[in-house]
N, C-alpha and C positions, 0 to 999 in steps of 0.2 A: 444475750442477747434474749432469751426465753425468756429467761429471768425479770428484763428489763421490761419487756411488754407486759408482765406479771404485775408490775408496779404501778398505785394508783399518778395519775396525768401528771398531777403537780410533780409529785417524786421524779417522776421521768426527768422534766425539765430541769429540775433541780441538779440533777445527775447528770444531765449537760454544761451548767454553768459550772459543776464542781471540776468536769474534764478543762473547762477554758481555763479556770484558776490554775489547776497542776501543772498545764502544758507551759502558763505564763511563768509559775516560781512553785516547781516543787517544795524546796526548803520552806516558805509560809508557813508562818505558828499555826495561820487561818485552817491549813490543812488537817491537823492533829495528825500527822504521818505518826504510828504509833507501834512497835514489835509487841507483841502479847508473848510471853513467855509458855503458855501453856500449847501452842500452836506446835503440831509436828516438825510442818516447813520454815527452818528460821529466816528464808526471807518474804514469809509474809506478813502485810501490815494492815493495820486500820487503821481507814481515816473517816471523818466525820463529812458527812453531806448534810443533813443538819441535826435537830439537837435527839430526835430518835431513830435515823435512818444511818447505816455504816457502809462503806466500800472495803472490800477484801482488793489489796492491791500486791501482787508481787514486786519485790524490788528487787534491781540488778547488783549481781556482785561485782561488776565491771561495767561500766558505759551509761547509758541514761534511757535507756528501753523499759519501762514499766508494764506491767499487765496490769488493766481492771478486769477483777477476774466476778465480782460477784456482789449485789446491795440490796441490804435487806433489813428490816428491823435491829436494831443492836443484838438481842439474844439470840436471833433465828442464826445472822451473819457471822456471830462468834462459833456458833454450834455446826454450821456448815464448813467452816474453816479449819475446825477445831485440829483433825486426823487430815487434811487435804495436803498432798504434794505437786508444785507447779514442776514439769522435766521438760526441756529442750531433748528433744532426740535425734542425735545427728543419724543415728543409723536410718532414719523414717522422715525425717527434716518435717517432725512434727511437734507441735507443743501438748505436753499431756497434762493431764491434769485426773489426780487419781486421791483415791482413798488409803493411806496406810495404813497395811496389815500390821498388826501386831506380833512380834516387834518387825522393827525395817530391818532388814541382814544387810548388813554392810559388806560385808564379803563373803558371798554364797557358795564361791569359789573352793569353802574347806568342809561346805557341809554333803554330806553322803544322799545323793538321790534316794528317795524309796521305791523299791523293785517293782515292776508292774504298772505304771506309770501309764498317762494317755500321751504325754509327749516323749517316751522315753529313747526312741529311735533319733530323735534331733538333738544335734550339739547345743550348748550353751548358745554360741556363737550363731548357730542359725536361726535358734528363737528369738534371741537380742536382734537380729536382723529387721526381722517381721516387727518390729517395735515393742519389745518387751522391755522393759528398761532391769538393769541390773539389779535392783533393790530389791525384784521381784521374780527373780529368780526363783528362788526358794517355794515360792508359795506355786509356782508353776508348773514346780517339778513334783509335787504333791499331789497333783491331781490326777486321778484314778479314771474318770468317765466324763460323760457329755452332762451328767446331771449335778459332779462337783464343778463343774468348768461353769456351768449356768449360778452356782451356788458363789462362785468366786468374782462373778462379774464386776461387782459391790467395789472392788479392789483395785479393779486393771483400768487402765487407759482406754477409749472407746476403739479407738483403731488396735490398739493390741487386743482386746476380746475378740474384735470380727475378726481379725487375720487366726488367731490360736482357735477360733470357732471353724473356721474353713479347712484347717488343716483335720481337725480332730475329725470332719465331716467327709474329709475324700480328696479334699483337694491338692492338686500336685501343688508341690513346695516350691518349684526352680519357675513357674507359672507365675504363682502369689508374689516369689521375689521381685519376678522381673517388672508385676503391674508397677510393685511399691517402688520400681529404679525409676521407672516411665514417669513416675508421679514426682520426680527431685530433682532439684536444681541441678546444672553443672556445676553451676560457679561455687568457688569457696569463700565468698563473700557470704556474710550471716546474714545481711540485708536482702540478701538474692533467696536465700534460701529459706526466710520466714514468710517469702513471696512462693515458695514451692506452691504446685496443682495441690500436694499431700495435705500440706497447711492450711489451706485456703478452705478445709472444712472446717478450721476454727474459727475464723472472723471476716470479714470485711474492711476493703478503706473505706472509708468516708469520713467528705468534712462535716464541719456543723450545720450547713444548710440542710445537706441531705441526713444526716441526723434527726435533723428536728421534721423533718418529712416523712421519716420512716417512723419515728414516734406520732404524730400527730394524723399520719394516713391509715388506710385498712391494709397493711403490709402483714403477708402469709411467710411465713421461713422459707417454704417453696422458692418464693420468689428473690430469697435472698443468698442463701445458702446451699451449696450442691456436695454429698458426697465425692471424694478425690476420684472415683471410678465414673462417676458422672459428668463432673469437669472435664473429664479427657477427650472423653467424647464429646462434648458441648465445643472445646476449642481449639481440637485438633484439626490440621490437615490431613484430607485423609487422599492417597490418590486413587480414586476410583468410586464405587459406590460402599457404603456400610450396611450390616447389617445386625440390631442390638435386639437380643432376647435377656426377657425378665420374669421372673413370678408373679405373681399379683400384687400389687404395693409395692413395687421396686421403683416409680417415680421414671417411668419406660416414659411417659407422655410429658410428665415436666421435662425428661430433656429435651425430647422434640421439640417442645418451645421456645426452651432456652438456643438449641440451634439455631430454629428459625431465627431468634433474635440476633443470633451471631454472626449468621450470615447474610440477616438482612443490613447488617450495623456495615457491610465490607464496602469497600469503594467500586462505586457504580462503574467506572471504568468505559463510558457511553453503551452500555449494556442496561436497558430500562427494563427488561423483560422481566417478570414479578416470577416470585418463589412460590410455589404451590404446595399448603400441604393440604394433605388427602385422608380421611378417614372413610372404613367403612359403613358407619351407624352415622342417619341422619341427624339422632338424637342427642348426638355430640357436638355436632357442629356448632352452634352455638355457643354452646360451654368452653369450645375452645377461644371463637373468637373473644369471648368474654374473658379467659384466664390471659388470651395474648395482649389485652386491653393492658391488663395488669402489669404486664412487664415491659408496659410503652412501645410497644411493635408499633413501627408505622405501617398501619392496615392499608396504606395506598399503594407499598411497594411488596404486597404478599395476598394472596389470595388463598381462603381456610374455608374448603364445601368438600360436603361427600364425595364420591368418587362417584357413584350415579349421575349426581347431577354434574359432574363436571365432565364427563363423556354426551352427556345426553347435548350440553352447550355446546361443545366443539363440534357434535354430529349438524349442529343445526346451524352452527357460525361458519361451516365448511359448507354447506346443504349436501350434506350425504344421507339427508333423511328427508322426509316430506315433513312442516309443519305440524299433519296430521298422525304423524307415525306414532303409535301406542308402543311402549313395552310393554310385554308378558308377564308375568309375576310378580308384575308392580303395585303399589299401592291403587286402589279403587280399577284393577283392570283384569282383564280376562288369564288365566291360567294358561301354558303349553301343555299341563293337562287335557285341559276341557277341550283344546283345537284336538288333539290328538282322540279325544273323543267321539266329538263329531268325525274328523276322518272316518274312522274304523265303523261308522255306522253305517257308511257306504262301498267300504272298501273290506273285506274279511281278509283276516291274517291269523296265524296261531301264536306271534305276535300280542302281549297286551297292553294298551296303553300308556302303563307304567313304566315296563321293561325299553319301547322304544322312544319315550318322555327321556329315559334317563341314556339308551343308548347315543340321544344326539347329543343330549347337555355335556354326557362326561366323554366321549368319540370323539365325534365330528365338530364340536364346537371346539372343544379344549384342547384338541391339535389344528382347529383351522384347517378343516381336512374339504377340500373343493372338487375333487373328483372321486370316482368309483374305484380308480387304481389306487387313488392314496388310500382309500377305506379297506380297500384287500388289504395292502401293504402294511397298514398300522397298528401294534402292539394293544391288543384287548387287556393287558395284563391287569387283574382284580375287575373283571366284571364277569366272572364265573365261568359258566362253560364258554369253550371255544365254539365259532360258528364258520361255518364252511364258505368256501366260496359264491358257491350257487344260492344260498340262503341270505349274504350278504348281499350279492346284488337283489335278489328280491326287497330287501329291508332298504336297499337304495333308492327302488322306484316309492317306495311310501316316504321315504323322505322328500323325495322330487315335488312328490303330491303335499305334502307337508309344507314346503317353503312357497306354492304355488299360491296355496291357502291362506297362507301370511299375510303375502303380495297384496292378494284381492281384498283382504279384509282390512289389511293398514296398521299390520302387528308388527313386531322382528322382536325376535329372541334376544333377552342381554345382553350374554354373550355374542351373539353374532354382530351386536352393536356394537360392543368391543374391541373384536377383532377389524371389523370395520375401520372403525377410527384408527385404530394404532395401525394399519397397514396405510392408511393417510398422513399420519402421521411419518411413519420412514419417510416417504417423500420429502417432507419440509423440510429447510432450510432456512434460516437457522431453523431450530427446533422450537415449540410452541414457549417453552417454560426456561427459566438458568437456574433453578434446582428444584428437585421434590423430595417434599419431607413428605411419609407415611406413614399413620399411626396403626395398630391392631390389624399388623397384618396377614395373620392368621386367620381372619376372615374373609380372607381372599384367593384366589386361586390363578393357576398359569397365565390364565384370559385377562383379569389384572394386572399382574406383574407385566405382560408384553405391553400392554397401554401402559403402565407408568415406563417404562426403560423408552418408550417411544415420545415421550414428552421431554427430554432432553437428551442432548446428547453426552456420548462418553466423553468425560472430564472428569478433574478433581472435586471430590465433595459433589456429585453428582444426583446421587439418591441415597439420603437415609432412611431407611426401614425398620419399623419398632414393630413387635409383637410378643407373643406369649405363647408357644406352642400348646402351652397347657392351657389354655382359655380356647383351644380349637374348638367349636359346638358345629361347626359346617362342616359336613364331609364336601370338603372339596379337594384337590389335589393342588398340591404347591410344593415348587422345587426350583428356587434360585438359578440355578444353572443353565436347567431346559428352558429356561425362561430367557437365557441372556443376560443375565445379571452375574458378576463375578465378584464373591464375598467372602470366598474360602480364606481360611489361615488368619494374619492379622487384623481382615477385615468384617471378622465374622467378632463380635463380642456379647459379652454376658455380664448383666448387674442382679448382686446378690442379694443387696440391702432391702428389706420390706418394710417401708417407714408407715404404712396403712394401718395394718393388722396385728393384734399382739401375738406372740408365741405361741399362744394356746392356741387360737383358731387357726394359726396359721398351720402349724400340727395336725390336725383335722382336717384339713382342707388338702392338704398334700395325702391321706389315707384316698382320700376318692378317686386320685388318677396314679397312686402309686402301683407296679406293675406293667402299668404300661408302656411301651416303646412309642414314644410322643417324637414324632421327627423334628429336628430345628431347620427345618424349611430348606434344608439342600442336604441330604441322606443319611447325615451322620444322627445318632441319638440325643436328645437335648438332657443334659444332665439338671438336678437339683441340689449335688453337691455346694454347701457352703450356704445357702437359702437360709437367712437369717432376718428373725423379726428383731426391733430393737425394744421393745418392750414388752411389759408382763400385765395381762388382764385376768377379767375371770374366767373360769372353766367352760367350755361349752356346756349346755342341757341337752339329752334328746329323751321327750318323753311322750309316746303312745297312749291314746284314752278309746273306751267302748264305746263314744258315742260322739259325733261333731260337736252338739251341745256341748260337751264335757269340753273338748278340745277350747273350744270358742270361748268358753270362759274364762277357761283358765290364760288364753292369747290377752284377753280383755282385763284382766288381775292384773296380768304383766306390763300391759302399759301403764295402768295405773301406780304402781309399781317403782319404775325407770321415771314415772313424772314427779313422782314424792321424792325421788334420790336426786332430784335435778334434771333431769333431761328433759328437753322443748319435745313438743309433739313431733314437729319436722328433725330429729333427731334421730328419728325413730322410721323402720321400714319393716314390711308382713310383705313375705314373698311369698306365691305360690307356685309349683309348676306350672297350673294353667289357669285363665282366668276364672273359670267355675270355681276352682280353689279359693280364691279371694271374694268372691259373691256374698257368701255371709258371713263371713267376717264385715265387708263393707255396710254390708244387713245391719249387724249388730252395732256397729260404732255410727250409725245415721239414727238409730231408735235412743243411744245414750248420749247422742249430740257431743260425741267425740269429734273434730275435725280433721278429714283427712283429706289425702291428693289423689286420686284416681289413675295411675299410671298405665292401667289395662284399657282403658276408653280414651283417653289421651298423653301422648307423651309430653305435649305443653303446660297442662296442667300443673300450675307451680303453687297452688293452694298450700294455707302454711297450715300443717297436719301429718297425721304418720302417714308416711309414703304408702301406697297402695301397690303394687307391680309384679308381674308375673320376673318367672328367674330372668329369661331372655332380655327383659328391660331395665332390669337393675341394672345390667352390665355396665361399666363406665362410672360407674357409681361410689359412694360410701358415705356409710351413718355409723353413729355412735353406737347405735342397737339395729339388730337386725333380726327379727322372728321369720323363720322358714315355716311355714304350715303346709298341712295333710302332704305330711312326706311320708310314703308307706312303701309296700311292695311292689305296689301298685305301679306308683305315681314317680318311682324315682330308682331306677327307671321308666320311665311311662311308656306303661303297656297300650299298645292298641292291635286290633284286629288282625291285620296283615303281616305282621311281625312277623307270628309262624310262619308266614308262605315264603318270606325274602329268605336268597341266597345266603351262605352260608358269611363272605365276607365282608356282604353291605348289612350285613346283623351285628357283625364284629364292630364294624363303623358306626353303624348308630348308638351301640352301646357304650361306646367310647366318649362319642360327642354327649353320651346322657352325663354320664361321669365326668368332664370337662365343664357341662355347664352347672352341676352340683357344685364344682368347685370355685366356680364364677361366683356362683352364690354366695357361698358361706365366706369369701373370701372380701366382699362388699363391708364387712363387717369390723369396724372398728377395735371395739374391745367387748360387746356382749354379744352373744348367740344363742340365741334357743330354738331348736326344732322340736316338733310340734308332729303328730299326726293320727292317725286313727286303724284300727285293725293290727297287722303286723309291721314290724319294722325294715325300711329297710337297709339290704346287705353295703349298701355304698356310706352308710354312715357307721363309720368303725367309732363309734366312742364309749 
């Protein structure tokens, strides 16, 4: 299908006409179905699309199922097919296409495996059961390390390579085999097996009208094809809530959108409540709506919104707050820290505004505490030094004053609003929504999780929660079980295939967060085992300069080089840890009349130019080329004066969030990543 999209429109239409003629009469002399003696696979044939273009078709030994594999110019089509082997793998129920190594070994059992190889602890049967064709066993047995496995990728079927990589990277064999078996059809009928979840990564079933729509429309691969691990999540019926985690670029949002389509397509059965799809970042909401429209999701049956907008609307709808009530710490609003500053001007305390604000947010609102007795009893693990009962009582008096001031001035804390609406929702029957899907849940805390739980009753498929622990850039406590959401065991799923970034960029991104114990949102460690990118690209670079002018000149030259290579300006993003890091670049682009879109001043800036952004605002986006600027030992991690005064645990959380932020910024790049700075290099960039 990808190759079909690359062909000229006139040839795409001829391919459709050819398919019709072939189905009508595959024996017709007009088809020109011919064997080629030089092909490695004796069941491959060429067929004529027109005078210039040829199709490669796999014909059956028995039956009448033919497979159209490739269409290209005559010479290119012949070159593509000469070493290809088409193989139906009964162990995994997948159609596999791979390049035959030299030579194809017919009887691999007679060959002695080499010592000290990567897969020596697995039997031939175990290796074949995860998708390796028998004729490739000698190749697999010769692989000594991950580098050699990478070199062998071109000879292996895609699914077999993925599974071998998982094993080599430490994945559990039994769990891997269980995943494969989950995707197989239980039927012995070949037609049913061809429609297995495992094999649906290779094809979609279309009629001629749909095929014409795909060719004439603006279809992207993500709209049509899903990896088996993704399709199982989209199509399964779960006995309750589901948690889906995965590294950057593993298609978590794609899965969530396809899940939205699947749930919205279910029979209504008299239940006209909407399905809500929510995410933390407001900037991503419009993008999600556009993607949902591309999937032909009926937006009358769903609500796509960011979680802050959702809680405010529900609070107003149920008259839980006045229309004039404003949320602290929101856009164009006062901060809670400012309110604490004002309070302490008239009330002397041994505690500073930073501590009191943090204590109130992290202990009182996080645990939804209403009384002094609850505060005295609650655990403060992670908050530093213990506080005596007497001091807690003194602090509680300040909390009461703070709440009084809030009420008088018409403000409410964000977490307080979530707690208020959650409490109201728990009394509602029926619940507000039919199903809930939440993306980017690593940005949430238990406060928001309790809110999501309150939106829908406990039932099959109630909550579908998606996120990446490694992209947790805010220091918020998050635990599904303590928030009342049960997802342990078979309802915790992990995606491992990276579709966005090259393997080279992915490896660099992992080094930024390697060694940190990232919680999987439920008390266990999230593992990177088997996190695999599907393509390779340029090696990332990191250069520091003596002066800012040298750095900027290098960045401008690199942008010009990318343009000469065929990149559009909008394919390129320049990211900085702070707005100040971008300012000088912006000035230079303006002077040189190079177009740009400045997301540091407005997330709605959709100008067709080089995208300028902070690391935070890059979140959720992707670009063919990313340039990260002003990256040095003072900006990554970002140093600020109060950092030295922070307690050990708080400082550790901050450094971890900075590493996650760098991971996010790096993984916005698809194939090209350049990092620059001045002064001393950052220890977080391990190139």
